[in-house]
N, CA and C of each residue as an Amber inpcrd file, in Angstrom:
protein
   261
  -9.0280000 -75.0160000  -9.5510000  -9.7320000 -75.1600000  -8.5730000
  -9.5180000 -76.9720000  -8.4700000  -9.1870000 -77.2920000  -7.5200000
  -9.7490000 -78.5710000  -6.7820000 -10.5050000 -78.6750000  -6.0860000
 -11.6140000 -79.6680000  -6.7610000 -12.8720000 -80.1680000  -6.0780000
 -12.4820000 -80.6390000  -4.4760000 -13.0090000 -80.9750000  -3.6640000
 -13.2350000 -81.6910000  -2.0960000 -12.8720000 -83.5830000  -2.5830000
 -13.6330000 -83.7430000  -3.5410000 -12.7360000 -85.2530000  -4.2330000
 -11.7510000 -85.4080000  -4.7280000 -11.3220000 -84.4550000  -5.0560000
  -9.4990000 -84.3930000  -5.4550000  -9.1820000 -84.2920000  -4.3790000
  -9.1220000 -83.3500000  -3.7340000  -8.6990000 -82.8980000  -2.7560000
  -8.5110000 -84.5540000  -1.3930000  -9.3190000 -84.7750000  -1.2580000
  -9.2880000 -86.1790000  -0.3520000  -8.4970000 -87.0290000  -1.0920000
  -8.8900000 -87.4660000  -2.2120000  -7.8740000 -88.2010000  -3.3600000
  -6.4690000 -87.9420000  -2.9910000  -6.1530000 -86.8870000  -3.6380000
  -4.7310000 -86.4050000  -3.2130000  -4.2660000 -87.0270000  -1.7780000
  -4.9480000 -86.2340000  -1.1230000  -4.1750000 -86.5960000   0.5560000
  -4.2320000 -88.0560000   0.8550000  -5.3560000 -88.8800000   0.5760000
  -5.1690000 -90.2030000   0.3450000  -3.9320000 -90.9810000  -0.0780000
  -3.8060000 -90.5730000  -1.5220000  -2.5680000 -91.0380000  -2.2160000
  -1.2780000 -90.7140000  -1.2090000  -0.9200000 -89.4950000  -0.8270000
  -0.2510000 -89.1360000   0.2410000   0.2970000 -89.9630000   0.8760000
  -0.7920000 -90.4770000   1.5830000  -0.7180000 -91.1500000   3.0200000
  -0.1710000 -92.5250000   2.5850000  -0.8120000 -92.8040000   1.5950000
  -0.4810000 -94.0840000   0.9590000   1.0930000 -94.1980000   0.9540000
   2.1560000 -93.5420000  -0.4270000   3.2130000 -92.9220000  -0.2980000
   3.8760000 -92.7890000   0.9420000   3.2660000 -92.3870000   1.6810000
   4.2470000 -91.8860000   3.6020000   4.0630000 -93.2140000   4.2080000
   3.0720000 -94.0710000   4.2370000   3.0860000 -95.5050000   4.7300000
   4.0340000 -96.3860000   4.1830000   4.3290000 -96.7300000   2.5590000
   5.4210000 -96.8690000   2.1010000   6.6710000 -96.7490000   2.4540000
   6.8070000 -95.0970000   2.5280000   8.6770000 -94.6260000   2.7920000
   8.7110000 -95.0510000   4.4000000   7.8240000 -94.7430000   5.1500000
   8.0220000 -94.6660000   6.6780000   7.9510000 -96.0860000   7.2320000
   7.1670000 -97.4720000   6.4780000   7.1130000 -98.4360000   6.6660000
   6.3360000 -98.7550000   8.2700000   6.1400000 -99.8860000   8.5130000
   5.1240000-100.3060000   9.6330000   6.1680000 -99.7200000  11.0980000
   5.1360000 -99.7490000  11.9890000   5.9080000 -99.3440000  13.8490000
   5.3960000-100.3740000  14.4560000   6.1990000-100.3290000  15.2810000
   6.1890000-100.8660000  16.5620000   5.3570000-100.5240000  18.0110000
   4.3210000-101.1800000  17.7810000   3.7430000-100.9500000  19.3360000
   3.3900000-101.6820000  19.8350000   3.7890000-101.9410000  21.4820000
   4.0340000-102.6320000  22.2240000   3.9440000-104.1730000  21.6590000
   5.0960000-104.2080000  20.9200000   5.3730000-105.2120000  20.5290000
   5.2520000-105.9610000  19.6310000   4.0390000-105.3730000  19.0400000
   3.6350000-105.6630000  17.5780000   3.5260000-104.8130000  16.3750000
   3.9970000-105.5480000  15.4070000   3.7960000-104.3870000  14.1360000
   2.5600000-104.2180000  13.6490000   2.4820000-102.7610000  12.7080000
   1.0890000-102.4470000  12.6830000   1.2940000-101.1790000  11.6910000
   0.5670000-100.6730000  10.4550000   0.8060000 -99.5150000   9.8650000
   0.5040000 -98.3140000  10.5410000   1.3340000 -97.3280000   9.7690000
   1.3820000 -96.3710000  10.8180000  -0.3260000 -95.3990000  10.9770000
  -0.2860000 -94.6250000  11.6250000  -2.1200000 -94.1070000  11.7470000
  -2.1360000 -92.7050000  10.9360000  -3.0100000 -92.0940000  10.8820000
  -2.9930000 -90.8120000   9.7060000  -2.0340000 -89.8220000  10.5750000
  -3.0890000 -89.6790000  12.1640000  -2.2610000 -88.8660000  13.0510000
  -0.7460000 -89.0490000  13.3640000  -0.1690000 -89.9300000  13.0060000
   1.2280000 -90.4460000  13.2000000   2.0820000 -89.8020000  11.8780000
   1.2360000 -89.9950000  10.4730000   1.8740000 -89.4690000   9.2790000
   1.7170000 -88.2090000   9.3930000   0.5830000 -87.4230000   9.6270000
   1.0790000 -86.0970000   9.8620000   2.3240000 -85.3770000  10.6240000
   2.4460000 -86.0540000  11.6300000   3.7820000 -85.1160000  12.5020000
   4.9240000 -85.5580000  11.7810000   5.2180000 -86.9160000  10.5350000
   6.1530000 -86.7860000   9.6470000   6.2840000 -85.7000000   8.6450000
   5.2960000 -85.0560000   7.8340000   5.2600000 -84.5630000   6.9110000
   4.9280000 -82.7480000   7.6510000   5.7180000 -82.2020000   6.9070000
   5.2270000 -80.8120000   7.0840000   3.9200000 -80.2790000   6.9350000
   3.6760000 -80.2580000   5.6920000   2.8250000 -79.7390000   4.7100000
   2.1130000 -80.9840000   4.4710000   0.8710000 -80.3680000   3.9760000
   0.1000000 -81.8400000   3.1340000   0.1810000 -81.4130000   1.4900000
  -0.2990000 -81.9960000   0.6440000  -0.0420000 -82.0410000  -0.7450000
  -1.2100000 -80.8840000  -1.1910000  -2.1200000 -80.9160000  -0.7830000
  -3.3690000 -80.2270000  -1.1080000  -2.9470000 -78.5200000  -0.8720000
  -2.4350000 -78.2020000   0.3960000  -1.8800000 -76.8690000   0.6840000
  -0.4040000 -76.4800000   0.1200000   0.2880000 -77.7810000  -0.2250000
   1.3330000 -77.1030000  -1.3970000   1.0480000 -76.7690000  -2.7970000
  -0.0600000 -77.6830000  -3.1670000  -0.6930000 -77.0740000  -4.3670000
  -0.9950000 -75.9070000  -4.5930000  -1.7910000 -75.1300000  -3.3300000
  -2.7070000 -73.9970000  -3.4840000  -1.7840000 -73.1940000  -2.8470000
  -0.5680000 -72.9490000  -2.6140000   0.4590000 -72.2920000  -2.2620000
   1.2440000 -72.3890000  -3.7590000   1.4890000 -73.3040000  -4.4130000
   2.4500000 -73.1330000  -5.6970000   1.4410000 -72.1520000  -6.6480000
   0.1910000 -72.3180000  -6.7160000  -1.0500000 -71.6480000  -7.5440000
  -0.9750000 -70.5130000  -7.0580000  -0.6640000 -69.7780000  -5.8140000
  -1.0910000 -68.3570000  -5.5580000   0.6680000 -67.7940000  -6.0060000
   1.2790000 -68.3980000  -5.7360000   2.7890000 -68.2790000  -6.1140000
   2.7440000 -67.8460000  -7.8800000   2.4710000 -68.9990000  -8.7510000
   2.3470000 -68.5700000  -9.8810000   1.2960000 -67.5050000 -10.2940000
   0.0430000 -67.4430000  -9.4220000  -0.6100000 -65.8550000  -9.4320000
   0.4070000 -64.9170000  -9.6380000   1.2950000 -64.6820000  -8.7600000
   1.8850000 -63.2350000  -8.1970000   2.8350000 -63.2250000  -9.8890000
   3.5200000 -64.2140000  -9.7380000   4.2350000 -64.1380000 -11.2760000
   3.5050000 -63.6620000 -12.4060000   2.6710000 -64.3160000 -12.6500000
   1.9110000 -63.7060000 -13.9750000   1.3040000 -62.4100000 -13.8670000
   1.1910000 -61.9100000 -12.6350000   0.5910000 -60.5310000 -12.6900000
   1.5510000 -59.2400000 -12.5660000   3.0240000 -59.9950000 -12.3690000
   3.6580000 -59.1660000 -12.3710000   4.5870000 -59.2360000 -14.0740000
   3.7000000 -59.8390000 -15.0740000   4.2410000 -60.0460000 -16.2760000
   3.9420000 -58.5660000 -16.9510000   4.6520000 -58.3860000 -18.1730000
   3.8380000 -57.4480000 -18.9280000   2.6260000 -57.7040000 -19.5780000
   1.9760000 -56.7570000 -19.9060000   0.5340000 -56.6990000 -20.1390000
   0.2250000 -57.7160000 -21.6000000   1.2700000 -57.7730000 -22.6090000
   1.4960000 -57.9870000 -24.0160000   1.3870000 -59.7660000 -23.5750000
   1.4240000 -60.7190000 -22.6110000   1.9930000 -61.9360000 -22.1000000
   0.5330000 -62.4260000 -22.5840000   0.8160000 -63.8100000 -23.1410000
  -0.7510000 -64.6530000 -23.3450000  -1.2180000 -65.0150000 -21.8730000
  -0.1440000 -65.4400000 -21.2850000  -0.7390000 -65.8040000 -19.7620000
  -1.0930000 -65.3920000 -19.0740000  -0.9680000 -63.8370000 -18.8340000
  -1.7230000 -62.6500000 -18.3660000  -2.9890000 -62.1660000 -18.7950000
  -3.3880000 -62.3970000 -20.2190000  -4.4310000 -62.1240000 -20.7820000
  -5.3840000 -63.5620000 -20.6500000  -4.6750000 -64.7430000 -20.5700000
  -5.3370000 -66.0090000 -19.9550000  -5.8930000 -66.1630000 -19.0310000
  -4.8750000 -65.3880000 -17.6340000  -5.3720000 -65.6020000 -16.5770000
  -6.6880000 -64.4880000 -15.8310000  -6.9420000 -63.3410000 -16.7330000
  -7.7510000 -62.5990000 -16.1820000  -9.1180000 -63.2370000 -17.2610000
  -8.8350000 -63.6150000 -18.2360000 -10.3260000 -64.6130000 -18.6800000
 -10.8270000 -65.5760000 -17.8370000 -10.0580000 -66.3240000 -17.1720000
 -10.3470000 -67.0970000 -16.2190000 -10.9990000 -66.4050000 -15.0450000
 -10.2430000 -65.4710000 -14.4260000 -10.8040000 -64.7690000 -13.4140000
 -12.5660000 -64.0840000 -13.9330000 -12.6740000 -63.3400000 -14.7070000
 -13.5660000 -62.7100000 -15.3680000 -14.6920000 -63.9990000 -15.4170000
 -14.4300000 -65.1320000 -16.1130000 -15.4110000 -66.2000000 -16.3040000
 -15.5710000 -66.4900000 -14.8170000 -15.0630000 -66.8740000 -13.9950000
 -15.4950000 -67.1550000 -12.6510000 -16.2540000 -66.0390000 -12.1560000
 -15.9680000 -64.8460000 -12.0780000 -16.7110000 -64.0770000 -11.4360000
 -18.0290000 -64.1950000 -12.0620000 -18.0440000 -64.3060000 -13.0250000
 -19.6280000 -64.7500000 -13.6800000 -20.4040000 -65.6510000 -13.4980000
 -19.6690000 -66.8060000 -13.0910000 -20.2360000 -67.6050000 -13.0700000
 -20.9460000 -68.0950000 -11.4370000 -20.2770000 -67.2230000 -10.8300000
 -20.1050000 -66.9610000  -9.1880000 -21.7900000 -66.3210000  -8.9740000
 -21.9040000 -64.7550000  -9.6370000 -22.3320000 -64.3180000  -9.4490000
 -24.1780000 -64.2260000 -10.1620000
C-alpha cells in the first residue's frame, strides 16, 4: 500500500526524470523547463497508476494459483490483517 507521501514522491521523481529526458522548451524565444501540465501530455499514465495496476494484475495471478502455494496463503493473511485493522 502506498501512502500519500510516497505517491507524491514517486510523481515528483517521475517529473524530474521526464524533464531530463525531454529537456527544456522554447517559449516566445526563451528557453525554460517544462511545466507539470506539459509533462502530463507526454506521458500516457503516471507511475502511481501503473504501480496500482501491476498490483491488481499480481493479485489476479495469485488468486488463480492452487491453494498450496505460499504466495496465496500469504496474500490471504495480509487481506485478513487489513480487514482486522480497519474494523
